[in-house]
C-alpha positions in Angstrom: 0.0 0.0 0.0 2.9 2.5 0.7 4.5 1.5 -2.5 1.2 2.0 -4.5 1.1 5.5 -3.0 4.6 6.3 -3.8 3.9 5.0 -7.5 0.9 7.2 -7.8 3.0 10.3 -6.9 5.9 9.4 -8.6 8.0 9.5 -5.5 11.5 7.4 -5.7 10.7 4.0 -3.7 12.0 4.6 -0.2 13.2 0.9 0.5 15.1 2.0 3.7 14.4 3.1 6.2 10.8 3.8 5.4 9.5 0.5 4.1 11.6 -1.6 6.5 10.2 0.9 9.3 6.5 0.0 8.1 7.2 -3.6 7.8 8.8 -4.4 11.3 6.3 -2.1 12.9 3.2 -3.9 11.5 5.3 -7.3 12.2 5.5 -6.3 15.9 1.8 -5.1 16.2 0.6 -8.3 14.7 2.4 -10.4 17.0 2.0 -8.3 20.1 -1.9 -8.3 19.3 -1.9 -12.1 20.1 -0.7 -11.6 23.7 -2.0 -8.0 24.3 -5.3 -8.8 25.6 -3.3 -10.3 28.9 -1.6 -7.1 29.5 -2.6 -4.4 32.0 -1.2 -0.5 32.4 -1.5 -1.0 36.1 1.2 -3.8 35.9 3.8 -2.3 33.3 6.3 -5.0 34.3 3.8 -7.7 33.8 4.6 -7.2 30.1 7.8 -8.7 30.2 6.8 -11.6 32.5 3.9 -12.4 30.2 6.4 -12.3 27.1 8.5 -14.9 28.8 6.0 -17.1 30.5 5.4 -20.5 29.0 2.1 -19.4 27.3 3.9 -17.5 24.9 5.7 -19.9 22.3 9.5 -19.2 21.5 8.1 -18.4 17.8 5.9 -15.7 18.9 8.3 -14.2 21.4 11.1 -14.4 18.9 8.8 -12.3 16.5 7.7 -9.8 19.0 11.3 -9.1 20.2 12.3 -8.9 16.2 9.7 -6.9 15.4 10.1 -4.3 18.2 14.1 -4.2 17.8 13.4 -3.5 14.1 10.9 -0.8 14.7 13.4 1.1 17.1 16.3 0.7 14.9 14.9 1.9 11.7 12.6 4.7 13.4 15.8 6.3 14.4 16.9 6.6 10.9 13.9 8.1 9.6 13.1 11.7 8.5 11.8 14.0 11.1 8.6 14.4 9.5 7.9 10.7 9.3 9.2 10.4 13.0 6.3 12.7 14.3 3.7 11.0 11.6 4.6 7.6 12.7 4.8 8.4 16.7 1.2 9.8 16.3 -0.1 6.8 14.5 1.8 4.6 16.7 -0.3 5.8 19.7 -3.3 5.1 17.7 -2.3 1.6 16.7 -1.2 0.7 19.8 -4.2 1.7 21.5 -6.2 -0.9 19.2 -4.5 -3.8 20.9 -3.4 -2.3 24.5 -6.0 -1.1 26.9 -5.0 2.5 26.8 -8.6 4.0 26.6 -10.4 4.7 30.0 -14.0 4.1 29.9 -16.4 3.2 32.6 -13.6 3.5 35.3 -11.5 0.9 33.6 -9.0 0.9 30.7 -10.1 -1.0 27.3 -8.7 -1.6 24.0 -10.2 0.4 21.0 -11.0 -3.0 19.4 -13.6 -3.4 22.2 -15.6 -0.4 21.1 -18.0 -1.6 18.7 -18.6 1.1 16.2 -14.9 2.1 16.4 -13.3 -1.2 15.8 -13.4 -1.5 11.9 -13.5 2.2 11.6 -10.0 2.4 13.5 -8.5 -0.2 11.7 -9.3 1.6 8.2 -8.3 4.9 9.5 -5.0 3.8 10.8 -3.8 1.8 7.6 -5.0 4.9 5.6 -3.1 7.3 7.7 0.0 4.8 7.5 0.1 4.2 4.0 -1.1 7.5 2.5 -0.5 10.3 4.7 2.6 9.7 6.6 4.7 8.8 3.6 3.6 12.1 1.8 4.4 14.5 4.7 7.9 15.6 3.4 6.7 16.2 0.0 2.7 17.0 0.5 3.2 20.7 -0.7 4.0 19.2 -4.0 0.8 17.7 -4.6 -3.0 18.8 -4.7 -4.9 18.4 -1.7 -7.8 17.0 -4.0 -5.6 13.9 -5.4 -4.2 13.3 -1.7 -7.9 13.4 -0.2 -9.0 11.0 -3.1 -6.3 8.4 -2.6 -6.7 8.6 1.2 -10.7 8.0 1.1 -10.5 5.3 -1.5 -7.7 3.6 0.6 -9.8 4.0 3.6 -12.9 2.6 1.9 -10.9 -0.6 0.3 -9.4 -1.4 3.8 -12.8 -1.4 5.6 -14.3 -3.5 2.8 -11.7 -6.2 3.2 -12.0 -6.1 7.0 -15.3 -7.2 7.1 -14.4 -11.0 6.5 -12.4 -11.0 9.6 -15.4 -9.4 11.4 -17.5 -12.1 10.4 -14.8 -14.8 11.2 -14.4 -13.5 14.9 -17.9 -13.4 15.8 -17.6 -16.5 18.1 -14.5 -15.3 19.6 -15.9 -11.8 20.1 -19.0 -13.1 21.9 -16.4 -15.1 24.1 -14.7 -12.1 25.2 -17.9 -10.4 26.0 -17.6 -7.9 23.1 -20.2 -6.9 20.6 -19.3 -6.8 16.9 -21.0 -5.1 14.0 -22.0 -8.6 12.4 -23.8 -9.6 15.8 -25.8 -6.3 15.6 -26.7 -6.2 11.9 -26.1 -9.5 10.8 -23.6 -11.3 8.2 -25.7 -10.3 5.2 -26.1 -6.6 6.2 -22.3 -6.4 6.7 -21.5 -8.0 3.3 -23.8 -5.4 1.5 -22.0 -2.5 3.8 -18.5 -4.1 2.3 -19.7 -4.1 -1.3 -21.2 -0.7 -0.9 -17.7 0.5 0.3 -16.0 -1.0 -2.8 -18.6 0.8 -5.1 -17.8 4.0 -3.7 -13.9 3.0 -4.0 -14.6 2.3 -7.7 -16.4 5.6 -8.4 -13.6 7.4 -6.8 -11.2 5.6 -9.0 -13.3 6.9 -12.1 -13.4 10.2 -10.7 -9.7 10.4 -10.4 -8.7 9.0 -13.9 -11.2 11.3 -15.4 -10.6 14.7 -13.2 -7.4 14.3 -11.6 -5.3 12.5 -14.3 -1.5 12.7 -13.5 0.6 14.6 -15.9 2.8 11.6 -16.8 1.4 9.1 -19.2 2.4 6.0 -17.2 -0.1 6.8 -14.7 -3.2 7.0 -16.9 -4.3 3.4 -16.4 -6.1 3.7 -13.0 -9.7 2.8 -13.2 -9.6 -0.8 -14.6 -6.8 -2.3 -12.2 -8.5 -1.0 -9.6 -11.9 -2.3 -10.3 -10.5 -5.7 -10.8 -8.9 -5.6 -7.5 -12.2 -4.2 -6.0 -14.0 -7.1 -7.8 -11.7 -9.5 -6.4 -12.3 -8.3 -2.8 -16.2 -8.2 -3.5 -16.1 -12.0 -4.3 -14.0 -13.0 -1.1 -16.6 -10.8 1.1 -19.6 -12.5 -0.6 -18.3 -15.8 0.4 -17.0 -15.1 3.9 -18.2 -16.9 6.8 -17.0 -17.6 10.2 -15.9 -21.2 9.2 -13.3 -19.9 7.0 -9.5 -20.8 7.5 -6.6 -18.2 8.1 -5.6 -18.9 4.4 -8.8 -17.5 2.9 -8.4 -14.4 5.1 -4.7 -13.9 5.6 -3.5 -15.0 2.3 -6.6 -14.2 -0.1 -8.4 -11.5 1.5 -5.4 -9.5 2.8 -3.6 -10.5 -0.7 -6.0 -8.4 -2.7 -3.9 -5.2 -1.4 -0.8 -6.8 -3.2 -3.0 -7.6 -6.1 -4.1 -4.1 -6.5 -0.4 -2.7 -6.6 0.5 -5.5 -9.0 -2.3 -4.7 -11.5 -1.5 -1.2 -11.5 2.1 -1.7 -12.6 1.0 -4.6 -15.3 -1.7 -2.0 -16.6 0.6 0.9 -16.9 3.7 -0.8 -18.6 
């Protein structure tokens, strides 16, 4: 997604340290999320105890430590504009997994707030993959183009998060949380996902028609984005709480990779 943003704005690909930092930070957050529900702000040193307890596998422990060290090292090598942007988005991202929000006298995680959970995922990913990478050169581009790409990214991420929400219904119920599919039903949430993708396609058409880039190699925007949206729509339609991790973490998440590859393919 970051590479796609840089491609759209013809920014030279910053593999190191930008892409490395985002990789390690994402790797750290995803693995920390597996044990974050056990942690408490009232017992900060409990984090170390939990990390080295027998309930955490050596592989997961290695991944968390590697992700943290990689994030810290690459963060120190970032430009100041990126540092500030990622510091703010890091707090937002960690609040999703860690109990940093005080509500009704106790600290809870953002993912435990029904109407905020999916919204926060889409917003966080959009900020990290669109806004923050553009900070050093944002004044070189029109606000309209940045806004269109930001909104399109938000809609796409929100849509592909819905199959995960459907898969997690039983687990959320066991935790005492209430998710959107539990309130409105699986079918209605699938409709919401499809509507999100429809607006995603409309924004793509608008960008190609009214906000075309100056260089010829960025003209073919609509068709590759529509194909990626149709792929995501297919996966949303057939989503269920019985689907395997391959269906979600490979195929559904893989639509982000597919989207970027299609853009490159159509613009050769």
